[in-house]
C-alpha positions as CSV (number, residue, x, y, z in Angstrom):
1,M,0.0,0.0,0.0
2,Q,2.7,2.5,1.0
3,G,4.8,1.8,-2.1
4,E,1.8,2.3,-4.4
5,A,1.0,5.6,-2.6
6,E,4.6,6.9,-3.0
7,Q,4.7,5.9,-6.6
8,A,1.4,7.6,-7.3
9,L,2.7,10.9,-5.8
10,A,6.0,10.8,-7.5
11,G,5.2,13.4,-10.2
12,P,4.5,17.1,-9.8
13,V,1.1,18.3,-8.8
14,A,-0.3,21.2,-10.9
15,V,-2.8,23.5,-9.2
16,T,-4.3,26.8,-10.3
17,R,-4.2,30.0,-8.3
18,G,-7.9,29.8,-7.7
19,Q,-7.5,26.3,-6.3
20,V,-4.8,27.5,-3.9
21,A,-6.9,30.5,-2.8
22,S,-10.0,28.4,-2.1
23,A,-8.0,25.8,-0.2
24,L,-6.3,28.4,1.9
25,A,-9.6,30.1,2.6
26,A,-11.2,26.8,3.6
27,S,-8.3,25.9,5.9
28,L,-8.0,29.3,7.5
29,F,-11.7,30.3,7.9
30,G,-13.0,26.8,8.4
31,W,-10.7,26.4,11.4
32,S,-11.2,29.9,12.7
33,L,-15.0,29.8,12.5
34,D,-15.0,26.5,14.4
35,L,-12.6,27.9,17.0
36,F,-14.9,31.0,17.3
37,D,-17.6,28.5,18.3
38,L,-15.3,26.7,20.7
39,F,-13.8,29.8,22.3
40,I,-17.1,31.4,23.3
41,I,-17.2,29.3,26.5
42,L,-13.7,30.6,27.5
43,Y,-14.9,34.2,27.2
44,L,-18.0,33.4,29.2
45,A,-16.5,31.2,31.9
46,P,-16.9,33.7,34.9
47,T,-20.5,34.4,33.8
48,I,-21.9,30.9,33.1
49,G,-20.0,29.2,35.9
50,P,-22.5,30.1,38.6
51,L,-25.4,29.5,36.1
52,F,-24.5,25.9,35.4
53,F,-21.9,24.9,38.0
54,P,-22.7,26.9,41.1
55,S,-20.4,26.7,44.1
56,S,-19.5,28.6,47.2
57,V,-15.9,28.4,46.1
58,P,-15.4,30.6,43.0
59,T,-12.5,28.5,41.6
60,L,-14.6,25.3,41.7
61,S,-17.3,27.1,39.7
62,L,-14.7,28.1,37.2
63,A,-13.3,24.6,37.1
64,G,-16.8,23.3,36.2
65,V,-16.8,25.5,33.1
66,Y,-13.3,24.5,32.1
67,G,-14.3,20.9,32.7
68,A,-17.1,21.4,30.2
69,F,-14.6,22.8,27.8
70,A,-12.3,19.8,28.4
71,V,-15.2,17.4,27.7
72,T,-15.4,18.9,24.2
73,L,-11.7,18.3,23.7
74,L,-12.0,14.7,24.8
75,M,-14.5,14.1,22.0
76,R,-12.3,15.6,19.4
77,P,-10.1,12.5,18.9
78,L,-13.2,10.4,18.2
79,G,-14.3,13.1,15.7
80,S,-11.0,13.0,14.0
81,A,-11.1,9.2,13.8
82,V,-14.6,9.3,12.2
83,F,-14.2,12.3,9.9
84,G,-10.5,11.8,9.3
85,A,-11.1,8.3,8.0
86,Y,-13.9,9.6,5.9
87,A,-11.6,12.4,4.5
88,D,-8.9,9.9,3.7
89,R,-11.4,7.6,1.9
90,Q,-13.8,10.1,0.3
91,G,-11.9,13.4,0.2
92,R,-11.2,16.4,2.4
93,K,-14.0,18.6,1.0
94,R,-16.9,16.3,1.9
95,A,-15.8,15.8,5.5
96,L,-15.3,19.6,5.9
97,F,-18.8,20.4,4.8
98,A,-20.5,18.1,7.3
99,A,-18.2,18.9,10.3
100,V,-18.5,22.7,10.0
101,V,-22.3,22.7,9.9
102,G,-22.4,20.4,12.8
103,V,-20.2,22.6,15.0
104,G,-22.3,25.8,14.3
105,V,-25.6,24.1,15.1
106,A,-24.4,22.5,18.3
107,T,-23.0,25.9,19.5
108,A,-26.2,27.8,18.8
109,L,-28.3,25.2,20.7
110,M,-26.2,25.9,23.8
111,G,-27.7,29.4,24.0
112,A,-31.2,27.8,24.5
113,V,-30.2,25.5,27.4
114,P,-32.0,26.5,30.7
115,T,-29.8,27.3,33.7
116,I,-29.6,25.2,36.8
117,A,-32.0,27.7,38.6
118,Q,-34.6,27.0,35.8
119,A,-34.2,23.2,35.2
120,G,-32.1,21.8,38.1
121,L,-29.5,19.2,37.3
122,L,-30.9,18.7,33.8
123,A,-29.3,22.1,32.8
124,P,-25.6,21.0,33.2
125,V,-26.5,17.6,31.7
126,L,-27.9,19.2,28.5
127,F,-25.1,21.7,28.4
128,L,-22.4,18.9,28.6
129,L,-24.3,16.8,26.0
130,L,-24.1,19.6,23.5
131,R,-20.5,20.1,24.3
132,L,-19.8,16.5,23.5
133,I,-21.6,16.8,20.2
134,Q,-19.7,20.0,19.4
135,G,-16.4,18.3,20.2
136,L,-17.2,15.4,17.8
137,F,-17.7,17.8,14.9
138,V,-14.7,20.0,15.8
139,G,-12.5,16.9,15.7
140,G,-13.8,16.4,12.1
141,V,-13.0,19.9,11.1
142,V,-9.3,19.5,12.1
143,A,-8.9,16.4,9.9
144,S,-9.9,18.5,6.8
145,T,-8.7,22.1,7.5
146,H,-5.3,20.9,8.7
147,T,-4.6,19.0,5.5
148,I,-6.2,20.5,2.4
149,G,-4.4,23.8,2.6
150,T,-0.9,22.4,3.1
151,E,-1.6,19.7,0.5
152,T,-2.5,22.4,-2.1
153,V,0.1,25.2,-1.5
154,A,3.6,25.3,-2.9
155,P,6.2,23.5,-0.7
156,R,8.1,26.6,0.2
157,W,5.0,28.2,1.8
158,R,3.9,25.2,3.9
159,G,5.4,26.6,7.1
160,L,3.5,29.9,6.6
161,V,0.2,28.1,5.9
162,S,0.8,26.0,9.1
163,G,1.2,29.1,11.2
164,L,-1.6,30.9,9.5
165,T,-4.1,28.1,9.8
166,G,-3.2,26.3,13.0
167,S,-2.4,29.3,15.1
168,G,-3.4,32.3,13.0
169,G,-6.8,30.6,12.5
170,A,-7.0,30.3,16.3
171,G,-6.2,34.0,16.4
172,I,-9.0,34.9,13.9
173,G,-11.4,32.6,15.8
174,G,-10.4,34.4,19.1
175,L,-10.7,37.7,17.3
176,L,-14.2,37.0,16.1
177,A,-15.2,35.8,19.6
178,S,-13.6,39.0,21.1
179,I,-15.5,41.2,18.7
180,V,-18.8,39.5,19.5
181,Y,-18.0,39.5,23.2
182,Y,-17.3,43.3,23.0
183,A,-20.5,44.0,21.1
184,V,-22.7,41.9,23.2
185,S,-21.2,43.4,26.4
186,A,-22.1,46.8,25.1
187,V,-25.7,45.8,24.4
188,F,-26.3,43.8,27.6
189,V,-24.7,45.9,30.2
190,G,-24.1,44.8,33.8
191,P,-26.5,42.1,35.2
192,R,-28.3,41.8,31.9
193,F,-25.2,40.1,30.4
194,A,-25.7,37.2,32.9
195,V,-29.4,36.9,31.8
196,W,-29.3,37.3,28.0
197,G,-25.9,38.3,26.9
198,W,-24.3,34.9,27.2
199,R,-27.1,33.3,25.3
200,F,-26.6,35.6,22.3
201,M,-22.9,34.8,22.3
202,F,-23.8,31.1,21.7
203,F,-26.6,32.0,19.2
204,S,-24.0,33.7,17.0
205,G,-22.5,30.2,16.4
206,I,-25.1,29.5,13.7
207,L,-23.4,32.3,11.6
208,S,-20.2,30.3,11.4
209,S,-22.1,27.5,9.6
210,L,-23.7,29.9,7.1
211,V,-20.4,31.6,6.4
212,G,-18.6,28.3,6.0
213,L,-21.2,27.0,3.5
214,F,-20.7,30.1,1.5
215,L,-16.9,29.9,1.5
216,F,-16.9,26.2,0.6
217,R,-18.9,26.6,-2.6
218,W,-15.6,27.3,-4.5
219,L,-13.5,24.7,-2.7
220,E,-11.8,22.0,-4.8
221,E,-10.5,18.7,-3.6
222,S,-6.9,18.3,-2.4
223,P,-4.6,17.8,-5.4
224,L,-2.5,15.2,-3.5
225,W,-5.5,13.2,-2.5
226,E,-6.8,13.4,-6.1
227,Q,-3.4,12.3,-7.5
228,L,-3.4,9.4,-5.0
229,R,-6.7,8.1,-6.4
230,S,-6.0,8.9,-10.1
231,G,-2.6,7.2,-9.8
232,G,-4.2,3.9,-9.2
233,A,-3.1,3.5,-5.6
234,K,-5.7,2.0,-3.3
235,V,-7.2,4.3,-0.7
236,E,-6.6,3.0,2.9
237,K,-9.8,1.4,3.9
238,A,-9.0,1.4,7.7
239,P,-6.8,4.5,8.4
240,V,-7.4,4.3,12.2
241,R,-6.3,0.7,12.3
242,A,-3.2,1.5,10.2
243,L,-2.2,4.3,12.6
244,F,-2.2,1.9,15.6
245,S,0.0,-0.6,13.7
246,R,3.6,-1.1,14.8
247,R,4.8,1.2,12.0
248,Y,2.8,4.3,13.1
249,L,2.2,3.9,16.8
250,P,5.6,5.3,17.9
251,V,5.1,8.2,15.5
252,L,1.7,8.9,17.0
253,A,3.1,8.8,20.6
254,V,5.8,11.4,19.9
255,N,3.4,13.6,17.9
256,V,1.0,13.7,20.9
257,M,3.9,14.8,23.2
258,V,4.7,17.7,21.0
259,A,1.1,18.6,20.4
260,A,0.1,18.3,24.1
261,G,3.1,20.5,25.2
262,G,2.3,23.1,22.6
263,A,-1.5,23.0,23.2
264,S,-0.9,23.5,27.0
265,Q,1.1,26.6,26.4
266,Y,-1.6,27.9,24.1
267,Y,-4.5,27.2,26.4
268,L,-2.7,28.5,29.4
269,T,-2.1,31.8,27.6
270,S,-4.7,32.7,25.0
271,G,-7.3,30.3,26.5
272,F,-6.8,31.4,30.1
273,L,-6.3,35.1,29.7
274,P,-10.0,36.0,29.5
275,T,-10.5,34.6,33.0
276,F,-7.2,35.9,34.4
277,L,-8.0,39.4,33.3
278,K,-11.4,39.2,34.9
279,V,-10.7,37.6,38.3
280,I,-7.0,38.6,38.9
281,N,-6.7,42.0,37.2
282,H,-10.4,43.0,37.8
283,L,-10.8,44.6,34.4
284,P,-14.3,45.5,33.2
285,Q,-15.7,43.3,30.4
286,R,-15.3,45.9,27.6
287,Q,-11.6,46.5,28.4
288,I,-11.1,42.8,28.4
289,G,-12.7,42.6,25.0
290,E,-10.4,45.3,23.7
291,I,-7.3,43.6,25.0
292,L,-8.3,40.3,23.5
293,I,-9.0,41.9,20.2
294,A,-5.5,43.4,20.2
295,S,-3.9,40.1,21.2
296,N,-5.7,38.1,18.6
297,L,-4.8,40.6,15.8
298,A,-1.1,40.2,16.9
299,I,-1.4,36.4,16.9
300,V,-2.5,36.2,13.3
301,V,0.6,38.0,12.0
302,W,3.0,36.6,14.6
303,A,2.0,33.0,14.2
304,S,2.3,33.1,10.4
305,L,5.8,34.5,10.6
306,V,6.9,31.9,13.2
307,G,5.4,29.1,11.0
308,Q,7.5,30.3,8.1
309,V,10.6,30.5,10.2
310,S,10.3,26.7,10.5
311,E,10.6,26.5,6.7
312,L,14.0,28.3,7.1
313,I,15.5,26.6,10.1
314,G,13.4,23.4,10.4
315,R,10.6,22.2,12.6
316,R,12.7,20.6,15.3
317,P,15.0,23.6,16.0
318,L,11.9,25.9,16.1
319,F,10.3,23.7,18.8
320,L,13.5,23.7,20.9
321,L,13.9,27.5,20.5
322,V,10.3,28.4,21.4
323,G,10.2,25.9,24.2
324,A,13.4,27.3,25.8
325,V,12.1,30.8,25.6
326,N,8.7,30.0,27.0
327,L,10.0,27.9,29.8
328,V,11.6,31.0,31.3
329,A,9.4,33.9,29.9
330,T,5.8,32.8,30.3
331,P,5.8,32.2,34.1
332,L,7.7,35.5,34.7
333,L,5.2,37.3,32.5
334,Y,2.2,35.9,34.4
335,F,3.7,36.9,37.8
336,A,4.2,40.4,36.4
337,L,0.6,40.4,35.1
338,A,-0.7,39.4,38.5
339,R,1.0,42.4,40.0
340,S,-0.8,44.8,37.6
341,G,-4.1,46.2,38.7
342,P,-6.8,47.9,36.6
343,E,-5.1,51.3,37.1
344,L,-2.2,49.9,34.9
345,V,-4.4,48.9,32.0
346,G,-1.6,49.7,29.4
347,R,0.8,47.4,31.1
348,V,-1.8,44.7,31.5
349,A,-2.6,44.9,27.7
350,L,1.1,44.7,26.8
351,L,1.8,41.7,29.0
352,A,-1.4,39.9,27.7
353,V,-0.4,40.4,24.1
354,V,3.1,39.1,24.7
355,L,1.9,36.1,26.6
356,A,-0.6,35.3,23.8
357,C,2.1,35.6,21.1
358,L,4.5,33.3,23.0
359,G,1.8,30.7,23.7
360,N,0.8,30.7,20.0
361,A,4.4,30.4,18.8
362,S,4.5,26.9,20.4
363,I,1.8,25.6,18.0
364,A,2.7,27.6,14.8
365,A,4.6,24.7,13.1
366,I,2.8,21.8,14.7
367,L,0.3,21.5,11.9
368,I,2.9,21.0,9.1
369,F,5.0,18.9,11.4
370,L,2.1,16.4,11.8
371,N,1.4,16.5,8.1
372,E,4.9,15.5,7.3
373,R,4.8,12.6,9.7
374,F,2.1,10.7,7.6
375,P,1.6,9.9,3.9
376,T,-1.4,11.2,2.0
377,A,-3.3,7.9,2.4
378,V,-3.6,8.4,6.2
379,R,-2.7,12.0,6.6
380,A,-6.1,13.4,7.5
381,T,-6.6,10.7,10.2
382,G,-3.1,10.8,11.5
383,T,-2.9,14.6,11.7
384,G,-6.4,14.8,13.2
385,L,-5.7,12.2,15.9
386,S,-2.3,13.6,16.8
387,W,-3.6,17.1,17.0
388,N,-6.8,16.4,18.8
389,V,-5.3,14.0,21.4
390,G,-2.6,16.5,22.1
391,F,-5.0,19.4,22.4
392,A,-7.4,17.3,24.6
393,V,-4.5,17.0,27.1
394,G,-3.6,20.7,26.7
395,G,-7.2,21.8,27.0
396,M,-7.5,20.1,30.4
397,M,-4.7,22.3,31.8
398,P,-7.0,25.3,32.7
399,T,-9.2,22.8,34.6
400,F,-6.2,21.4,36.5
401,T,-4.9,24.9,37.2
402,T,-8.2,26.1,38.8
403,L,-8.6,22.9,40.8
404,A,-5.0,23.3,42.1
405,S,-6.0,26.8,43.3
406,P,-7.9,26.9,46.6
407,H,-8.3,30.6,46.3
408,I,-8.4,33.0,43.4
409,S,-5.1,34.5,44.6
410,D,-3.4,31.1,44.0
411,L,-4.1,31.2,40.3
412,P,-0.9,32.9,39.2
413,R,1.3,30.4,41.0
414,S,-0.7,27.5,39.6
415,V,-0.7,28.6,36.0
416,A,3.0,29.3,36.1
417,T,3.6,25.8,37.5
418,F,1.5,24.0,34.9
419,L,3.0,26.1,32.1
420,G,6.5,25.2,33.2
421,A,5.8,21.5,33.4
422,M,4.0,21.2,30.1
423,T,6.7,23.3,28.4
424,L,9.2,20.6,29.5
425,V,7.1,18.0,27.9
426,Y,7.1,20.0,24.7
427,L,10.9,20.3,24.8
428,L,11.3,16.6,25.4
429,G,9.1,15.9,22.4
430,G,11.2,18.2,20.3
431,L,14.4,16.5,21.4
432,I,13.3,13.0,20.5
433,T,11.5,13.7,17.2
434,P,13.4,13.7,13.9
435,E,13.5,16.7,11.5
436,T,10.6,16.5,9.1
437,R,10.9,19.6,6.9
438,G,10.4,18.7,3.2
439,R,9.2,15.1,3.9
440,F,5.8,15.3,2.2
441,E,4.7,12.0,0.6
């Protein structure tokens, strides 16, 4: 099977500019729209915690919300297995259509769930059920968006596309969530936000499905996948089983180490900042929204540049360089942020932007690194599983951080500790993995 696949892909792949543009748009905006849906809960954590997971201990209430976020991440590997196998057998485009629509619908339905005061224990159960469904579809989106763009673009730009899609797409998703958060906060001021504002945040998820369907009208199939099929090679009928074979299981294990370490840095910076700015820095919601907009704009540019740097120096050296910097810098920056009150909003904004950029640098080259670890026949499934298992681990870090904090004042120490530990995991993964730049079968 592998020999046939390599022979089928031996020749050059000709693509048009329109094909490249549509693939890049699908990768970037497909992923960013789904992360917009996924990030909404991070922006609403302090608000919806008491509504669905009430507790006399504020950090436990927050942990409940982050637990609901982690539940979604735990379903993503299953989604990547289901939709990734479908993408490897039937094409990236078909899988992407179904997954993006599913995410948007599940997100919108969360806005209609009654609170625990209205429906008792049924409220968190329904909320968690929708989070599970959402996670299944998000896992499917990864399998397609994280392959079709890099499989279409010229080899010299694959690092740029990796940073732009994997991390820049997260920045755009966070930017969209920040804009909606800012707008809804301006309409539903004060206590009204806890009654109706959070619901409209979730309702906006249906827009991502509509925008996605509009964008995908011009999407063409991955040229490498098409070449694989037209070249006479058999499509892998059981990609998941192939990945757990003796050949790919060690590859999968190292991939997860790198992805988990990078994802932890990402979630403990970009993902944790909305809560940190609220409960530690005591900023008003509109100021938080403005800072998050600025940080996400910076991320889109920064992550793209960092991804392209991996095209110049290699994936492995970039992982080691970013890991070494973040091991020292991110804990120190968090302690500095914790010492900055609302009267120092300029300093808070600067520290938040730098933290977000450093956290996103850790994942800028992971997408292309994972692509290069698998041949086309199993790339969607392999990339999806590696990314989603790693990000499931990373996504649980905010939950562990809050659970390890008996009091709100303990959060800075806890987040610095977990950041340091998971950055070491990231560095270890970078040390034991081979260089992959240019290895695209």
